[in-house]
PDB file with SEQRES, HELIX, SHEET and CRYST1 records, atoms N, CA, C and O in Angstrom:
SEQRES   1 A   78  MET ALA ARG CYS ASP ALA CYS LYS ASN ASP TYR ASP LYS          
SEQRES   2 A   78  SER PHE GLN VAL LEU TYR SER ASP GLY GLN THR TYR THR          
SEQRES   3 A   78  PHE ASP SER PHE GLU CYS ALA MET HIS LEU LEU ALA PRO          
SEQRES   4 A   78  VAL CYS GLN THR CYS GLY ILE ARG ILE LEU GLY HIS GLY          
SEQRES   5 A   78  LEU GLU SER THR GLY GLN MET PHE CYS CYS ASP HIS CYS          
SEQRES   6 A   78  ALA GLU ARG ALA GLY ILE GLU ASN LEU ARG ASP ARG ALA          
HELIX    1 AA1 PHE A   30  LEU A   37  1                                   8    
HELIX    2 AA2 ASP A   63  ARG A   68  1                                   6    
SHEET    1 AA1 2 PHE A  15  LEU A  18  0                                        
SHEET    2 AA1 2 THR A  24  PHE A  27 -1                                        
SHEET    1 AA2 2 LEU A  53  SER A  55  0                                        
SHEET    2 AA2 2 GLN A  58  PHE A  60 -1                                        
CRYST1    1.000    1.000    1.000  90.00  90.00  90.00 P 1           1          
ATOM      1  N   MET A   1     126.435 142.090 -19.698  1.00  0.00           N  
ATOM      2  CA  MET A   1     125.327 141.317 -20.271  1.00  0.00           C  
ATOM      3  C   MET A   1     125.035 140.112 -19.385  1.00  0.00           C  
ATOM      4  O   MET A   1     125.903 139.653 -18.642  1.00  0.00           O  
ATOM      5  N   ALA A   2     123.858 139.624 -19.465  1.00  0.00           N  
ATOM      6  CA  ALA A   2     123.454 138.491 -18.687  1.00  0.00           C  
ATOM      7  C   ALA A   2     122.958 137.353 -19.575  1.00  0.00           C  
ATOM      8  O   ALA A   2     122.320 137.592 -20.600  1.00  0.00           O  
ATOM      9  N   ARG A   3     123.255 136.112 -19.176  1.00  0.00           N  
ATOM     10  CA  ARG A   3     122.927 134.936 -19.946  1.00  0.00           C  
ATOM     11  C   ARG A   3     121.495 134.469 -19.540  1.00  0.00           C  
ATOM     12  O   ARG A   3     121.103 134.448 -18.373  1.00  0.00           O  
ATOM     13  N   CYS A   4     120.763 134.100 -20.612  1.00  0.00           N  
ATOM     14  CA  CYS A   4     119.392 133.631 -20.491  1.00  0.00           C  
ATOM     15  C   CYS A   4     119.413 132.237 -19.790  1.00  0.00           C  
ATOM     16  O   CYS A   4     120.204 131.369 -20.158  1.00  0.00           O  
ATOM     17  N   ASP A   5     118.559 132.048 -18.810  1.00  0.00           N  
ATOM     18  CA  ASP A   5     118.440 130.694 -18.162  1.00  0.00           C  
ATOM     19  C   ASP A   5     117.843 129.663 -19.034  1.00  0.00           C  
ATOM     20  O   ASP A   5     118.040 128.472 -18.795  1.00  0.00           O  
ATOM     21  N   ALA A   6     117.089 130.072 -20.079  1.00  0.00           N  
ATOM     22  CA  ALA A   6     116.401 129.103 -20.905  1.00  0.00           C  
ATOM     23  C   ALA A   6     117.254 128.728 -22.100  1.00  0.00           C  
ATOM     24  O   ALA A   6     117.536 127.547 -22.303  1.00  0.00           O  
ATOM     25  N   CYS A   7     117.697 129.756 -22.943  1.00  0.00           N  
ATOM     26  CA  CYS A   7     118.427 129.441 -24.150  1.00  0.00           C  
ATOM     27  C   CYS A   7     119.934 129.672 -24.071  1.00  0.00           C  
ATOM     28  O   CYS A   7     120.680 129.336 -24.991  1.00  0.00           O  
ATOM     29  N   LYS A   8     120.357 130.244 -22.970  1.00  0.00           N  
ATOM     30  CA  LYS A   8     121.834 130.591 -22.712  1.00  0.00           C  
ATOM     31  C   LYS A   8     122.380 131.661 -23.563  1.00  0.00           C  
ATOM     32  O   LYS A   8     123.597 131.820 -23.654  1.00  0.00           O  
ATOM     33  N   ASN A   9     121.476 132.453 -24.234  1.00  0.00           N  
ATOM     34  CA  ASN A   9     121.900 133.586 -25.051  1.00  0.00           C  
ATOM     35  C   ASN A   9     122.459 134.670 -24.097  1.00  0.00           C  
ATOM     36  O   ASN A   9     121.916 134.922 -23.021  1.00  0.00           O  
ATOM     37  N   ASP A  10     123.538 135.280 -24.531  1.00  0.00           N  
ATOM     38  CA  ASP A  10     124.085 136.411 -23.738  1.00  0.00           C  
ATOM     39  C   ASP A  10     123.595 137.681 -24.429  1.00  0.00           C  
ATOM     40  O   ASP A  10     123.966 137.974 -25.566  1.00  0.00           O  
ATOM     41  N   TYR A  11     122.702 138.469 -23.669  1.00  0.00           N  
ATOM     42  CA  TYR A  11     121.969 139.499 -24.318  1.00  0.00           C  
ATOM     43  C   TYR A  11     121.991 140.774 -23.496  1.00  0.00           C  
ATOM     44  O   TYR A  11     121.763 140.696 -22.289  1.00  0.00           O  
ATOM     45  N   ASP A  12     122.249 141.934 -24.061  1.00  0.00           N  
ATOM     46  CA  ASP A  12     122.400 143.200 -23.314  1.00  0.00           C  
ATOM     47  C   ASP A  12     121.065 143.750 -22.836  1.00  0.00           C  
ATOM     48  O   ASP A  12     121.057 144.671 -22.019  1.00  0.00           O  
ATOM     49  N   LYS A  13     119.939 143.230 -23.306  1.00  0.00           N  
ATOM     50  CA  LYS A  13     118.626 143.770 -22.879  1.00  0.00           C  
ATOM     51  C   LYS A  13     117.868 142.619 -22.086  1.00  0.00           C  
ATOM     52  O   LYS A  13     116.641 142.550 -22.162  1.00  0.00           O  
ATOM     53  N   SER A  14     118.540 141.792 -21.387  1.00  0.00           N  
ATOM     54  CA  SER A  14     117.926 140.718 -20.624  1.00  0.00           C  
ATOM     55  C   SER A  14     117.188 141.339 -19.429  1.00  0.00           C  
ATOM     56  O   SER A  14     117.390 142.501 -19.076  1.00  0.00           O  
ATOM     57  N   PHE A  15     116.359 140.544 -18.847  1.00  0.00           N  
ATOM     58  CA  PHE A  15     115.582 140.958 -17.648  1.00  0.00           C  
ATOM     59  C   PHE A  15     115.529 139.825 -16.668  1.00  0.00           C  
ATOM     60  O   PHE A  15     115.832 138.684 -17.017  1.00  0.00           O  
ATOM     61  N   GLN A  16     115.147 140.120 -15.436  1.00  0.00           N  
ATOM     62  CA  GLN A  16     115.093 139.133 -14.378  1.00  0.00           C  
ATOM     63  C   GLN A  16     113.694 138.976 -13.877  1.00  0.00           C  
ATOM     64  O   GLN A  16     112.923 139.935 -13.836  1.00  0.00           O  
ATOM     65  N   VAL A  17     113.358 137.755 -13.491  1.00  0.00           N  
ATOM     66  CA  VAL A  17     112.037 137.457 -12.892  1.00  0.00           C  
ATOM     67  C   VAL A  17     112.314 136.833 -11.547  1.00  0.00           C  
ATOM     68  O   VAL A  17     113.089 135.883 -11.434  1.00  0.00           O  
ATOM     69  N   LEU A  18     111.665 137.381 -10.514  1.00  0.00           N  
ATOM     70  CA  LEU A  18     111.699 136.814  -9.209  1.00  0.00           C  
ATOM     71  C   LEU A  18     110.474 135.937  -9.025  1.00  0.00           C  
ATOM     72  O   LEU A  18     109.340 136.414  -9.015  1.00  0.00           O  
ATOM     73  N   TYR A  19     110.732 134.626  -8.878  1.00  0.00           N  
ATOM     74  CA  TYR A  19     109.602 133.680  -8.891  1.00  0.00           C  
ATOM     75  C   TYR A  19     109.136 133.502  -7.433  1.00  0.00           C  
ATOM     76  O   TYR A  19     109.839 133.848  -6.483  1.00  0.00           O  
ATOM     77  N   SER A  20     107.958 132.965  -7.306  1.00  0.00           N  
ATOM     78  CA  SER A  20     107.263 132.784  -6.040  1.00  0.00           C  
ATOM     79  C   SER A  20     108.111 131.980  -5.023  1.00  0.00           C  
ATOM     80  O   SER A  20     107.909 132.127  -3.818  1.00  0.00           O  
ATOM     81  N   ASP A  21     109.045 131.143  -5.486  1.00  0.00           N  
ATOM     82  CA  ASP A  21     109.788 130.302  -4.574  1.00  0.00           C  
ATOM     83  C   ASP A  21     111.060 131.081  -4.107  1.00  0.00           C  
ATOM     84  O   ASP A  21     111.889 130.510  -3.398  1.00  0.00           O  
ATOM     85  N   GLY A  22     111.219 132.355  -4.488  1.00  0.00           N  
ATOM     86  CA  GLY A  22     112.368 133.178  -4.144  1.00  0.00           C  
ATOM     87  C   GLY A  22     113.513 133.065  -5.112  1.00  0.00           C  
ATOM     88  O   GLY A  22     114.492 133.796  -4.961  1.00  0.00           O  
ATOM     89  N   GLN A  23     113.454 132.214  -6.078  1.00  0.00           N  
ATOM     90  CA  GLN A  23     114.503 132.005  -7.061  1.00  0.00           C  
ATOM     91  C   GLN A  23     114.412 133.154  -8.128  1.00  0.00           C  
ATOM     92  O   GLN A  23     113.317 133.539  -8.539  1.00  0.00           O  
ATOM     93  N   THR A  24     115.569 133.673  -8.550  1.00  0.00           N  
ATOM     94  CA  THR A  24     115.609 134.706  -9.568  1.00  0.00           C  
ATOM     95  C   THR A  24     116.077 134.033 -10.903  1.00  0.00           C  
ATOM     96  O   THR A  24     117.046 133.275 -10.913  1.00  0.00           O  
ATOM     97  N   TYR A  25     115.391 134.319 -11.978  1.00  0.00           N  
ATOM     98  CA  TYR A  25     115.684 133.810 -13.322  1.00  0.00           C  
ATOM     99  C   TYR A  25     116.032 134.986 -14.156  1.00  0.00           C  
ATOM    100  O   TYR A  25     115.517 136.083 -13.938  1.00  0.00           O  
ATOM    101  N   THR A  26     116.942 134.779 -15.162  1.00  0.00           N  
ATOM    102  CA  THR A  26     117.249 135.740 -16.179  1.00  0.00           C  
ATOM    103  C   THR A  26     116.870 135.248 -17.486  1.00  0.00           C  
ATOM    104  O   THR A  26     117.072 134.073 -17.795  1.00  0.00           O  
ATOM    105  N   PHE A  27     116.266 136.181 -18.364  1.00  0.00           N  
ATOM    106  CA  PHE A  27     115.727 135.801 -19.649  1.00  0.00           C  
ATOM    107  C   PHE A  27     116.078 136.885 -20.664  1.00  0.00           C  
ATOM    108  O   PHE A  27     116.226 138.056 -20.316  1.00  0.00           O  
ATOM    109  N   ASP A  28     116.208 136.478 -21.910  1.00  0.00           N  
ATOM    110  CA  ASP A  28     116.457 137.418 -23.004  1.00  0.00           C  
ATOM    111  C   ASP A  28     115.141 137.696 -23.747  1.00  0.00           C  
ATOM    112  O   ASP A  28     115.136 138.567 -24.617  1.00  0.00           O  
ATOM    113  N   SER A  29     114.048 137.022 -23.463  1.00  0.00           N  
ATOM    114  CA  SER A  29     112.801 137.211 -24.099  1.00  0.00           C  
ATOM    115  C   SER A  29     111.662 136.675 -23.280  1.00  0.00           C  
ATOM    116  O   SER A  29     111.860 135.769 -22.471  1.00  0.00           O  
ATOM    117  N   PHE A  30     110.434 137.224 -23.470  1.00  0.00           N  
ATOM    118  CA  PHE A  30     109.267 136.665 -22.848  1.00  0.00           C  
ATOM    119  C   PHE A  30     109.020 135.199 -23.213  1.00  0.00           C  
ATOM    120  O   PHE A  30     108.538 134.416 -22.395  1.00  0.00           O  
ATOM    121  N   GLU A  31     109.353 134.851 -24.429  1.00  0.00           N  
ATOM    122  CA  GLU A  31     109.164 133.514 -24.976  1.00  0.00           C  
ATOM    123  C   GLU A  31     109.974 132.516 -24.110  1.00  0.00           C  
ATOM    124  O   GLU A  31     109.455 131.470 -23.720  1.00  0.00           O  
ATOM    125  N   CYS A  32     111.263 132.854 -23.810  1.00  0.00           N  
ATOM    126  CA  CYS A  32     112.093 132.034 -22.968  1.00  0.00           C  
ATOM    127  C   CYS A  32     111.462 131.954 -21.546  1.00  0.00           C  
ATOM    128  O   CYS A  32     111.398 130.871 -20.964  1.00  0.00           O  
ATOM    129  N   ALA A  33     111.014 133.059 -21.011  1.00  0.00           N  
ATOM    130  CA  ALA A  33     110.437 133.069 -19.650  1.00  0.00           C  
ATOM    131  C   ALA A  33     109.198 132.128 -19.630  1.00  0.00           C  
ATOM    132  O   ALA A  33     109.051 131.304 -18.727  1.00  0.00           O  
ATOM    133  N   MET A  34     108.348 132.269 -20.608  1.00  0.00           N  
ATOM    134  CA  MET A  34     107.128 131.375 -20.604  1.00  0.00           C  
ATOM    135  C   MET A  34     107.527 129.937 -20.814  1.00  0.00           C  
ATOM    136  O   MET A  34     106.900 129.047 -20.239  1.00  0.00           O  
ATOM    137  N   HIS A  35     108.547 129.666 -21.616  1.00  0.00           N  
ATOM    138  CA  HIS A  35     108.882 128.279 -21.875  1.00  0.00           C  
ATOM    139  C   HIS A  35     109.434 127.611 -20.568  1.00  0.00           C  
ATOM    140  O   HIS A  35     109.179 126.432 -20.326  1.00  0.00           O  
ATOM    141  N   LEU A  36     110.164 128.356 -19.762  1.00  0.00           N  
ATOM    142  CA  LEU A  36     110.740 127.837 -18.543  1.00  0.00           C  
ATOM    143  C   LEU A  36     109.841 127.872 -17.348  1.00  0.00           C  
ATOM    144  O   LEU A  36     109.904 126.973 -16.509  1.00  0.00           O  
ATOM    145  N   LEU A  37     108.985 128.897 -17.231  1.00  0.00           N  
ATOM    146  CA  LEU A  37     108.240 129.106 -16.030  1.00  0.00           C  
ATOM    147  C   LEU A  37     106.709 128.715 -16.110  1.00  0.00           C  
ATOM    148  O   LEU A  37     106.115 128.365 -15.090  1.00  0.00           O  
ATOM    149  N   ALA A  38     106.109 128.779 -17.289  1.00  0.00           N  
ATOM    150  CA  ALA A  38     104.644 128.600 -17.331  1.00  0.00           C  
ATOM    151  C   ALA A  38     104.279 127.162 -16.981  1.00  0.00           C  
ATOM    152  O   ALA A  38     104.909 126.209 -17.441  1.00  0.00           O  
ATOM    153  N   PRO A  39     103.255 127.034 -16.161  1.00  0.00           N  
ATOM    154  CA  PRO A  39     102.781 125.707 -15.757  1.00  0.00           C  
ATOM    155  C   PRO A  39     102.313 124.914 -16.969  1.00  0.00           C  
ATOM    156  O   PRO A  39     101.978 125.508 -17.994  1.00  0.00           O  
ATOM    157  N   VAL A  40     102.280 123.568 -16.877  1.00  0.00           N  
ATOM    158  CA  VAL A  40     101.854 122.705 -17.951  1.00  0.00           C  
ATOM    159  C   VAL A  40     100.500 122.062 -17.599  1.00  0.00           C  
ATOM    160  O   VAL A  40     100.284 121.634 -16.465  1.00  0.00           O  
ATOM    161  N   CYS A  41      99.579 122.000 -18.602  1.00  0.00           N  
ATOM    162  CA  CYS A  41      98.292 121.398 -18.304  1.00  0.00           C  
ATOM    163  C   CYS A  41      98.519 119.857 -18.073  1.00  0.00           C  
ATOM    164  O   CYS A  41      99.222 119.177 -18.821  1.00  0.00           O  
ATOM    165  N   GLN A  42      97.875 119.383 -16.995  1.00  0.00           N  
ATOM    166  CA  GLN A  42      98.074 117.988 -16.634  1.00  0.00           C  
ATOM    167  C   GLN A  42      97.485 116.987 -17.570  1.00  0.00           C  
ATOM    168  O   GLN A  42      97.871 115.818 -17.560  1.00  0.00           O  
ATOM    169  N   THR A  43      96.495 117.450 -18.434  1.00  0.00           N  
ATOM    170  CA  THR A  43      95.847 116.584 -19.344  1.00  0.00           C  
ATOM    171  C   THR A  43      96.444 116.566 -20.725  1.00  0.00           C  
ATOM    172  O   THR A  43      96.772 115.510 -21.266  1.00  0.00           O  
ATOM    173  N   CYS A  44      96.584 117.764 -21.298  1.00  0.00           N  
ATOM    174  CA  CYS A  44      97.044 117.838 -22.689  1.00  0.00           C  
ATOM    175  C   CYS A  44      98.534 118.214 -22.859  1.00  0.00           C  
ATOM    176  O   CYS A  44      99.122 118.008 -23.921  1.00  0.00           O  
ATOM    177  N   GLY A  45      99.106 118.754 -21.814  1.00  0.00           N  
ATOM    178  CA  GLY A  45     100.545 119.026 -21.873  1.00  0.00           C  
ATOM    179  C   GLY A  45     100.967 120.395 -22.390  1.00  0.00           C  
ATOM    180  O   GLY A  45     102.158 120.706 -22.388  1.00  0.00           O  
ATOM    181  N   ILE A  46     100.014 121.226 -22.838  1.00  0.00           N  
ATOM    182  CA  ILE A  46     100.469 122.569 -23.339  1.00  0.00           C  
ATOM    183  C   ILE A  46     100.795 123.507 -22.152  1.00  0.00           C  
ATOM    184  O   ILE A  46     100.367 123.282 -21.020  1.00  0.00           O  
ATOM    185  N   ARG A  47     101.567 124.561 -22.463  1.00  0.00           N  
ATOM    186  CA  ARG A  47     101.966 125.534 -21.460  1.00  0.00           C  
ATOM    187  C   ARG A  47     100.773 126.412 -21.255  1.00  0.00           C  
ATOM    188  O   ARG A  47     100.147 126.831 -22.229  1.00  0.00           O  
ATOM    189  N   ILE A  48     100.429 126.711 -20.019  1.00  0.00           N  
ATOM    190  CA  ILE A  48      99.310 127.523 -19.629  1.00  0.00           C  
ATOM    191  C   ILE A  48      99.757 128.993 -19.540  1.00  0.00           C  
ATOM    192  O   ILE A  48     100.438 129.354 -18.580  1.00  0.00           O  
ATOM    193  N   LEU A  49      99.406 129.828 -20.483  1.00  0.00           N  
ATOM    194  CA  LEU A  49      99.861 131.236 -20.475  1.00  0.00           C  
ATOM    195  C   LEU A  49      98.808 132.190 -20.001  1.00  0.00           C  
ATOM    196  O   LEU A  49      99.087 133.384 -19.892  1.00  0.00           O  
ATOM    197  N   GLY A  50      97.610 131.736 -19.713  1.00  0.00           N  
ATOM    198  CA  GLY A  50      96.560 132.563 -19.175  1.00  0.00           C  
ATOM    199  C   GLY A  50      96.393 132.119 -17.703  1.00  0.00           C  
ATOM    200  O   GLY A  50      97.302 131.591 -17.063  1.00  0.00           O  
ATOM    201  N   HIS A  51      95.160 132.376 -17.219  1.00  0.00           N  
ATOM    202  CA  HIS A  51      94.948 131.995 -15.770  1.00  0.00           C  
ATOM    203  C   HIS A  51      94.895 130.483 -15.504  1.00  0.00           C  
ATOM    204  O   HIS A  51      95.352 130.030 -14.455  1.00  0.00           O  
ATOM    205  N   GLY A  52      94.363 129.725 -16.409  1.00  0.00           N  
ATOM    206  CA  GLY A  52      94.226 128.248 -16.248  1.00  0.00           C  
ATOM    207  C   GLY A  52      93.340 127.956 -15.090  1.00  0.00           C  
ATOM    208  O   GLY A  52      92.759 128.866 -14.498  1.00  0.00           O  
ATOM    209  N   LEU A  53      93.225 126.712 -14.756  1.00  0.00           N  
ATOM    210  CA  LEU A  53      92.378 126.179 -13.660  1.00  0.00           C  
ATOM    211  C   LEU A  53      93.241 125.309 -12.811  1.00  0.00           C  
ATOM    212  O   LEU A  53      94.138 124.624 -13.303  1.00  0.00           O  
ATOM    213  N   GLU A  54      92.962 125.336 -11.486  1.00  0.00           N  
ATOM    214  CA  GLU A  54      93.742 124.488 -10.545  1.00  0.00           C  
ATOM    215  C   GLU A  54      92.857 123.794  -9.603  1.00  0.00           C  
ATOM    216  O   GLU A  54      91.908 124.371  -9.074  1.00  0.00           O  
ATOM    217  N   SER A  55      93.172 122.477  -9.368  1.00  0.00           N  
ATOM    218  CA  SER A  55      92.469 121.672  -8.357  1.00  0.00           C  
ATOM    219  C   SER A  55      93.456 120.676  -7.784  1.00  0.00           C  
ATOM    220  O   SER A  55      94.205 120.012  -8.502  1.00  0.00           O  
ATOM    221  N   THR A  56      93.429 120.599  -6.494  1.00  0.00           N  
ATOM    222  CA  THR A  56      94.305 119.585  -5.778  1.00  0.00           C  
ATOM    223  C   THR A  56      95.699 119.597  -6.247  1.00  0.00           C  
ATOM    224  O   THR A  56      96.314 118.543  -6.404  1.00  0.00           O  
ATOM    225  N   GLY A  57      96.251 120.819  -6.489  1.00  0.00           N  
ATOM    226  CA  GLY A  57      97.600 120.938  -6.913  1.00  0.00           C  
ATOM    227  C   GLY A  57      97.905 120.575  -8.409  1.00  0.00           C  
ATOM    228  O   GLY A  57      99.061 120.522  -8.828  1.00  0.00           O  
ATOM    229  N   GLN A  58      96.845 120.338  -9.164  1.00  0.00           N  
ATOM    230  CA  GLN A  58      96.918 120.048 -10.605  1.00  0.00           C  
ATOM    231  C   GLN A  58      96.552 121.302 -11.424  1.00  0.00           C  
ATOM    232  O   GLN A  58      95.583 121.983 -11.090  1.00  0.00           O  
ATOM    233  N   MET A  59      97.274 121.603 -12.437  1.00  0.00           N  
ATOM    234  CA  MET A  59      96.888 122.746 -13.312  1.00  0.00           C  
ATOM    235  C   MET A  59      96.329 122.233 -14.608  1.00  0.00           C  
ATOM    236  O   MET A  59      96.815 121.248 -15.165  1.00  0.00           O  
ATOM    237  N   PHE A  60      95.287 122.918 -15.096  1.00  0.00           N  
ATOM    238  CA  PHE A  60      94.577 122.590 -16.380  1.00  0.00           C  
ATOM    239  C   PHE A  60      94.481 123.842 -17.158  1.00  0.00           C  
ATOM    240  O   PHE A  60      94.388 124.926 -16.583  1.00  0.00           O  
ATOM    241  N   CYS A  61      94.501 123.726 -18.546  1.00  0.00           N  
ATOM    242  CA  CYS A  61      94.394 124.862 -19.438  1.00  0.00           C  
ATOM    243  C   CYS A  61      92.923 125.305 -19.540  1.00  0.00           C  
ATOM    244  O   CYS A  61      92.658 126.478 -19.803  1.00  0.00           O  
ATOM    245  N   CYS A  62      91.957 124.382 -19.337  1.00  0.00           N  
ATOM    246  CA  CYS A  62      90.617 124.617 -19.549  1.00  0.00           C  
ATOM    247  C   CYS A  62      89.723 123.653 -18.786  1.00  0.00           C  
ATOM    248  O   CYS A  62      90.217 122.630 -18.313  1.00  0.00           O  
ATOM    249  N   ASP A  63      88.461 123.924 -18.647  1.00  0.00           N  
ATOM    250  CA  ASP A  63      87.473 123.035 -17.994  1.00  0.00           C  
ATOM    251  C   ASP A  63      87.434 121.680 -18.722  1.00  0.00           C  
ATOM    252  O   ASP A  63      87.344 120.653 -18.051  1.00  0.00           O  
ATOM    253  N   HIS A  64      87.494 121.635 -19.957  1.00  0.00           N  
ATOM    254  CA  HIS A  64      87.446 120.356 -20.760  1.00  0.00           C  
ATOM    255  C   HIS A  64      88.529 119.402 -20.292  1.00  0.00           C  
ATOM    256  O   HIS A  64      88.289 118.223 -20.031  1.00  0.00           O  
ATOM    257  N   CYS A  65      89.758 119.969 -20.192  1.00  0.00           N  
ATOM    258  CA  CYS A  65      90.898 119.143 -19.714  1.00  0.00           C  
ATOM    259  C   CYS A  65      90.703 118.681 -18.242  1.00  0.00           C  
ATOM    260  O   CYS A  65      91.015 117.544 -17.889  1.00  0.00           O  
ATOM    261  N   ALA A  66      90.186 119.587 -17.416  1.00  0.00           N  
ATOM    262  CA  ALA A  66      89.923 119.189 -16.021  1.00  0.00           C  
ATOM    263  C   ALA A  66      88.926 118.062 -15.928  1.00  0.00           C  
ATOM    264  O   ALA A  66      89.098 117.132 -15.139  1.00  0.00           O  
ATOM    265  N   GLU A  67      87.826 118.144 -16.774  1.00  0.00           N  
ATOM    266  CA  GLU A  67      86.837 117.130 -16.747  1.00  0.00           C  
ATOM    267  C   GLU A  67      87.391 115.771 -17.248  1.00  0.00           C  
ATOM    268  O   GLU A  67      87.012 114.719 -16.733  1.00  0.00           O  
ATOM    269  N   ARG A  68      88.266 115.805 -18.232  1.00  0.00           N  
ATOM    270  CA  ARG A  68      88.934 114.607 -18.759  1.00  0.00           C  
ATOM    271  C   ARG A  68      89.753 113.892 -17.637  1.00  0.00           C  
ATOM    272  O   ARG A  68      89.909 112.671 -17.622  1.00  0.00           O  
ATOM    273  N   ALA A  69      90.258 114.732 -16.711  1.00  0.00           N  
ATOM    274  CA  ALA A  69      91.019 114.207 -15.609  1.00  0.00           C  
ATOM    275  C   ALA A  69      90.154 113.841 -14.372  1.00  0.00           C  
ATOM    276  O   ALA A  69      90.666 113.498 -13.306  1.00  0.00           O  
ATOM    277  N   GLY A  70      88.778 113.934 -14.575  1.00  0.00           N  
ATOM    278  CA  GLY A  70      87.857 113.542 -13.514  1.00  0.00           C  
ATOM    279  C   GLY A  70      87.489 114.712 -12.494  1.00  0.00           C  
ATOM    280  O   GLY A  70      86.795 114.506 -11.499  1.00  0.00           O  
ATOM    281  N   ILE A  71      87.987 115.890 -12.813  1.00  0.00           N  
ATOM    282  CA  ILE A  71      87.653 117.028 -11.947  1.00  0.00           C  
ATOM    283  C   ILE A  71      86.319 117.681 -12.448  1.00  0.00           C  
ATOM    284  O   ILE A  71      86.306 118.264 -13.532  1.00  0.00           O  
ATOM    285  N   GLU A  72      85.258 117.594 -11.713  1.00  0.00           N  
ATOM    286  CA  GLU A  72      83.942 118.030 -12.204  1.00  0.00           C  
ATOM    287  C   GLU A  72      83.534 119.471 -11.685  1.00  0.00           C  
ATOM    288  O   GLU A  72      82.632 120.080 -12.260  1.00  0.00           O  
ATOM    289  N   ASN A  73      84.174 119.995 -10.640  1.00  0.00           N  
ATOM    290  CA  ASN A  73      83.664 121.195 -10.092  1.00  0.00           C  
ATOM    291  C   ASN A  73      84.326 122.513 -10.568  1.00  0.00           C  
ATOM    292  O   ASN A  73      84.077 123.571  -9.990  1.00  0.00           O  
ATOM    293  N   LEU A  74      85.166 122.446 -11.619  1.00  0.00           N  
ATOM    294  CA  LEU A  74      85.782 123.667 -12.129  1.00  0.00           C  
ATOM    295  C   LEU A  74      85.069 124.136 -13.404  1.00  0.00           C  
ATOM    296  O   LEU A  74      84.542 123.348 -14.189  1.00  0.00           O  
ATOM    297  N   ARG A  75      85.085 125.478 -13.565  1.00  0.00           N  
ATOM    298  CA  ARG A  75      84.444 126.061 -14.753  1.00  0.00           C  
ATOM    299  C   ARG A  75      85.343 127.204 -15.274  1.00  0.00           C  
ATOM    300  O   ARG A  75      85.987 127.916 -14.503  1.00  0.00           O  
ATOM    301  N   ASP A  76      85.357 127.342 -16.544  1.00  0.00           N  
ATOM    302  CA  ASP A  76      86.103 128.441 -17.212  1.00  0.00           C  
ATOM    303  C   ASP A  76      85.424 129.772 -16.915  1.00  0.00           C  
ATOM    304  O   ASP A  76      86.117 130.778 -16.762  1.00  0.00           O  
ATOM    305  N   ARG A  77      84.110 129.817 -16.829  1.00  0.00           N  
ATOM    306  CA  ARG A  77      83.311 131.010 -16.509  1.00  0.00           C  
ATOM    307  C   ARG A  77      82.164 130.630 -15.507  1.00  0.00           C  
ATOM    308  O   ARG A  77      81.662 129.506 -15.469  1.00  0.00           O  
ATOM    309  N   ALA A  78      81.817 131.619 -14.743  1.00  0.00           N  
ATOM    310  CA  ALA A  78      80.710 131.451 -13.773  1.00  0.00           C  
ATOM    311  C   ALA A  78      79.396 131.587 -14.493  1.00  0.00           C  
ATOM    312  O   ALA A  78      78.338 131.481 -13.872  1.00  0.00           O  
TER     313      ALA A  78                                                      
END                                                                             
């Protein structure tokens, strides 16, 4: 069995995620994976589980949050 990197649960159905930086993480649920790896909106602080928006290295959950941070050129839809 493998121990979850987020909650430390030892679970026989755990899985691994190879992240873009080359690091491998072990999780017992998608919830734990999202909690540990999902980016955070720079404005409101929620975890971004969809595509989100990015500008100058900052992540936003939506156009509204990007505009609140002074980013004018992003849109949720074209």
